[in-house]
N, C-alpha and C positions, 0 to 999 in steps of 0.2 A: 482339534480341542477337546471334545466331547470324550474322544476314547483316552485321552491323556487322564482327563477328571476320573473315567471309571476305571484305568489302571490303579490310579492314586488311591481312589475308595478302596479298590480290592486290597490293595497294600495296607493300608489302616487297618481294615477288618482282619488281615493275616495276621498284622502285628499285635491287634487286640487278644485275638484267638489264641496267639503264641502265649501272650503275658498271662492269661487266665489259665492256660495249661502249665505254664510255669509254676505259677502262685498255688495250683492245685496240686499237681505232682512233687513239688519241691520246696517251695518257700514254707506252706502252712503244714507240712509234714516234717521237715528235717529241722525247722527254726521254730522250736517251740516257744512259747511266753512264760515268763515266772510273774505268778500273781500273788500278790502279798495282801493279808488281812490282819487287823488288830481285833483278837477277840477275848472273850473271859471278861475279868475285871478291869478294864482298860484304865481305870485310875492308878492300878499298882504299878510300881516299878520293875517287879519282879514278874519274868516272862520266861515262858519256854518256846521253844521252837518246834512246832509240828509242822511236819512236809507230807503232802496228800500226793499220791501217785496211781493212776488207775488204767486200767483198760491197754495195758502194754502190748497185748496181742501179739507176745513173741511166735515167732514161726519156726524155720529150722535153720534158721542162721541169726547171727547177731551184726545188725547193720549199724553204720559208724553213729547214726544219730543215737541209738540207744547207749552206747560209750560216750557221747557228750552229756547225755540226761544223767549217767551216773556218776561223772565227774563233777557235775554241778549241784547234785545231791551231796557230794563230800564237802564241797565248798561251802554249804549251808551248814552242815555240822548240826543236823536236827537230834533234839533229844528223843524223839521219835519217828519213825519212819511208817504212815498209813498206808496199807497198799489195798484198795479197794476192789480186787476182783479182775477176772481176765487177764490175769498174768500171761496165759497162754492164749494163743487162738486155737481153733479148733484143729487147725494143720501142727499144731506146736509140739515141741519136745521140751521136758525138763531137764535135758541136759543144757538148752538156750537159757532156760532160767537160770541154771548153775552158773553158767558163763557172767548172765548179768548181774546177778547177786555178787558174785567174786569179784567184780568192780567197786563195789560198795563197801566202806570201811566195816569190818565186822563188828566193832565197837558200838557201831549206832543200834540201838535198838529197834527193832520191827515188828510191826505186827499185820496181817493180813486176813481176808475173807476171800472166800471163792465165788468166781463169776460163772454164768453158764458157760461160756467157752472152755473154761478150765474142765468142766465135766467132760467134755466134748473132743477135748485134747488127745494126741496120741498115746500119751502116758497118763496113767491112773493119778486120780488126785492124792492117793496114798504116797506116789513117787514124788509128786510136787510138796507135798507136807514134809518128805524126809530134806528135799532140797531145802525149803525154808530153815527148817531146824538146822542145817548145817552152816546157816548163814545168820544165826541170831535172830530169827524171824518166826514169832507165835502164830500160827495158823489158828485162826477161831471160828469154829463150826459150832454154833449155837453154845458158846461159851465167853466167859467173862475172864480176864487176866488184870491182875494188878502191877503197875510200873510204879518204880520210883524213878523220877525223872529231876536231877538237881535238887534232891531232897524233897520233893514233893510227890504226893499219893496221887497216881493218875489211874483210874479204872476204865477201862476198853471193852465193850460188849459187842462181840461180831456175831451174824446171824448168817446161817446158809443162804444159797443162792436163791432167789424167788424163782426162776424159770427151772432150773434142772434140779435143786434141791430141796430141803423142807424147812424152812425156818421156824424156830420155837424160842420166842422170845422168853416166855416163864421158865423154861429149862435153862436158857443162857444166863438169867439173873437170880436164879436159885441160891438162896444164901447170901444175896448182895441188897445190902438196904441202902440208906442215905447218904451219898458220896458227894464232898465238895465238887469233885471234878470227876466227871462220868460222861464218857464218850460212848456213841454207838457208830460202829461200822459197818456199812451193807453196800451191796453192788447196784442193785437196781432201787432209783429213788422211790418208786410206786411203793415198795414195800414199806417206806416210812408211814403210809397211812395206816395201816393195820398194827404196825410197832405203834404207833401215838395212841391209838383206842386200846393196846394192850397195857400199854403204861398206866393209863387213865384208871383202867378196869382194875388192875392191880393195886394201885395207890388207894383205892376205895374199899380193898380189903386189909390195909396196913395202917399201924398207927403213923401218927405225924412225923416221930423221930425215925421210923422206918421206911419211908416212902422214897420211891426213885427218884433220882435227881438227875435225869440226863439231860444234859446241856446241848449238847450239838450232835447232829448226825452227817455223816460223811458218806458221799454214794459218787457213783460213776455211770458206767452203762449206756449211756445216750450220746456219748462224744460231742456234745453241742449240736447234736442233730448230724454231725459230720459233713454235711453239705447243706449251706445255709444260702438262699438267695434272697438278698435284699431283705433279711430279717425272717423269711420264711423259710421253714424246715418241711420239704417234702415227704421226708420218712423218717420215723423213729423205729429203733427197735422194739421187739414184742415187750409188753408188761413196762411199757416206758410212763404210760401216764400221760399228765400235759407237761411234764417236766422238761427242759432243754438243758440249761446251765444257770449256773450263779446259786444265789439265797433264795429261800423260800422259808415260809413260816413267819408269824406276825409275833410269836412268843415261845420260849423254849419248851420243846429242844428245837433249834434252829436248824434247817437243812441247808448243807452246801454241796451243790451238784458240780463236779469237775467235769471239764470237756474231755478228760483223759489225754492219752499220749498216742496210741497206736492207731491203726485201721482195722476195719473189718468188711468183708464183703467187697466193698469199694476200695482199690488201692490207693485213695487220695482224700484229702480234706479240702473244703471250698467254705469260706466265711466262719470256719470252726478250728482256729489254729491249734495245736496239740498244747498241753498246758501242764505245767508243775505249779503245785500251789503251797506257799508257806504262810502258816498262821503264827503270828506272835500272840500266844496264848497267855495272857495277864493273869497269874495267880495270887 
C-alpha cells in the first residue's frame, strides 16, 4: 500500500513538472495575450488604434508564432504600430526582420526605436534601419516624427537605447513645441526617469505655449521578468530599475511597460506570457 502511494505521489509530481514545462516552453511563449486599454481623452468618441510590440528577439529563422503575431497585427489594423526595440536578438539577422515585417501590411504606418540587442545583433543597426524603411517603418534615434493618423496630428519622439546607445532628449525634441498628441518611445523603462527630469528642465526654459506636452511613454526591455514565481521576479535585465510590467506614474507622462513578445538568454517564459498591446487612443 505504501509503495502504491509513493508511486502515485511520484506520478503526480511528474505530471505537475510536465505541466510546468509545457507552460513555460510552449503556452506562455506561443500563445500570446492581447491586452487592450483606453487612453487619451476617454470621453471623446474619436479614437485611434495604436499597437505596441516589443522585444521580438528575432534570431536566425522565423518561427510560426511570429507569423501568428503578424496576422493578429493585420487583423487589428492599427493606425500606428509602435516597435519599442530589441527586434533582433544578439544572434539575430536583419533578413529575419525583413521576413517578419513582410508579413505585416505595408500600408500600416510603423515607428521603431533600437534596443540593446539590436546593437549586438549580427547585422548592423544601419542594415536594420534599411529593412524598416522598406516596410513603411521610421526608425527614430533621438528624433521626432510627425504622423497624420485618420486626420489627427500625432507626434512621436524616439530615444536611442539606454545600454548600448546614447539617448539625447534635447536633440530629439529640438524644434518641437507644445503638441496635443505627443508620445515618447523608449526601450528600457529606466530611461524614463532622466527623460521626465529633462522634460521638466526644458519646460522651465520655455514659454507656456511652447512647453513639451508628452502624454505617454511606451517601453519594453524587461519581459515582465520573463520568469515570475508567485509574483516574484528573480532576475531583471540590466538597466531595468524597479520596473516589471504595466502602468507607472501618477501623472502625465504616463509610462506603459509591455511584457514583450520574444525571449532572451532563457528560451522560455513563466508567469510572464508574451504580449501584444492595443491602445484605443481617444483624441
